[in-house]
C-alpha positions as CSV (number, residue, x, y, z in Angstrom):
1,X,97.3,113.8,70.6
2,X,96.0,114.0,73.9
3,X,93.1,116.3,72.6
4,X,91.9,113.7,70.1
5,X,91.3,111.2,72.8
6,X,87.5,110.6,73.7
7,X,86.6,112.8,77.0
8,X,86.2,109.7,79.3
9,X,89.8,108.7,78.6
10,X,91.0,112.2,78.8
11,X,89.7,112.5,82.0
12,X,90.9,109.3,83.2
13,X,94.1,110.1,82.0
14,X,94.1,113.5,83.5
15,X,93.4,112.1,87.3
16,X,95.9,109.1,87.0
17,X,98.6,111.3,86.0
18,X,97.8,113.8,88.4
19,X,98.2,111.4,91.2
20,X,101.3,110.4,89.8
21,X,102.8,113.9,89.5
22,X,101.6,114.4,93.1
23,X,103.5,111.4,94.4
24,X,106.6,112.3,92.2
25,X,106.1,115.8,94.0
26,X,106.8,114.3,97.2
27,X,109.8,112.3,96.3
28,X,112.2,113.6,98.9
29,X,110.0,111.7,101.4
30,X,108.8,108.6,99.5
31,X,111.6,108.1,96.8
32,X,109.2,107.6,94.2
33,X,110.6,110.0,91.7
34,X,109.0,110.2,87.9
35,X,111.5,107.4,86.8
36,X,110.7,104.9,89.6
37,X,107.1,105.8,88.9
38,X,107.1,104.9,85.6
39,X,108.9,101.9,85.9
40,X,106.5,100.6,88.5
41,X,103.4,101.7,86.4
42,X,104.5,101.4,82.8
43,X,104.1,97.3,82.2
44,X,100.6,97.8,83.3
45,X,99.5,100.7,80.9
46,X,101.0,99.5,77.4
47,X,101.8,96.2,76.0
48,X,102.4,94.5,72.6
49,X,99.5,93.0,71.4
50,X,101.2,89.7,70.6
51,X,103.8,87.5,72.6
52,X,107.3,88.0,71.5
53,X,111.0,87.4,72.9
54,X,112.0,88.9,76.2
55,X,114.5,91.0,74.5
56,X,111.5,92.8,72.3
57,X,109.3,92.9,75.4
58,X,112.5,94.7,77.5
59,X,112.5,97.0,75.1
60,X,109.1,97.9,74.4
61,X,108.8,98.4,78.2
62,X,111.9,100.8,78.2
63,X,109.9,102.8,75.7
64,X,106.7,102.9,77.6
65,X,108.4,103.8,80.7
66,X,110.2,107.0,79.2
67,X,106.8,108.0,77.9
68,X,104.9,107.4,81.3
69,X,108.0,109.2,83.0
70,X,107.5,112.0,80.5
71,X,103.9,112.3,81.3
72,X,104.5,112.6,85.0
73,X,106.7,115.2,84.3
74,X,105.2,117.2,82.1
75,X,101.3,116.3,83.6
76,X,100.7,120.2,84.1
77,X,101.2,121.3,80.6
78,X,100.0,118.4,78.7
79,X,96.6,117.6,80.6
80,X,96.1,121.4,81.6
81,X,97.0,124.0,84.1
82,X,96.8,123.0,88.0
83,X,96.2,119.5,88.0
84,X,96.2,119.4,91.8
85,X,93.2,121.2,91.7
86,X,91.5,117.7,90.4
87,X,91.9,116.8,94.0
């Protein structure tokens, strides 16, 4: 799916998850592991198109957080090679 994105979107995601991956690599110092980063970032990345009840929003946020956590933890494999070289 990532390869089907427009190039600009792919570049943006590669850089975003590169930064998040670098932060996660220092979680021993900053306490921001992939799970904590995902909880902070997920609500701002994807959301339901129409207002729903709090229960559905909570369920949706958890799903997005799991996706974001997966992307952070696997950013090198998903977005290609040495993601740190972007910086």
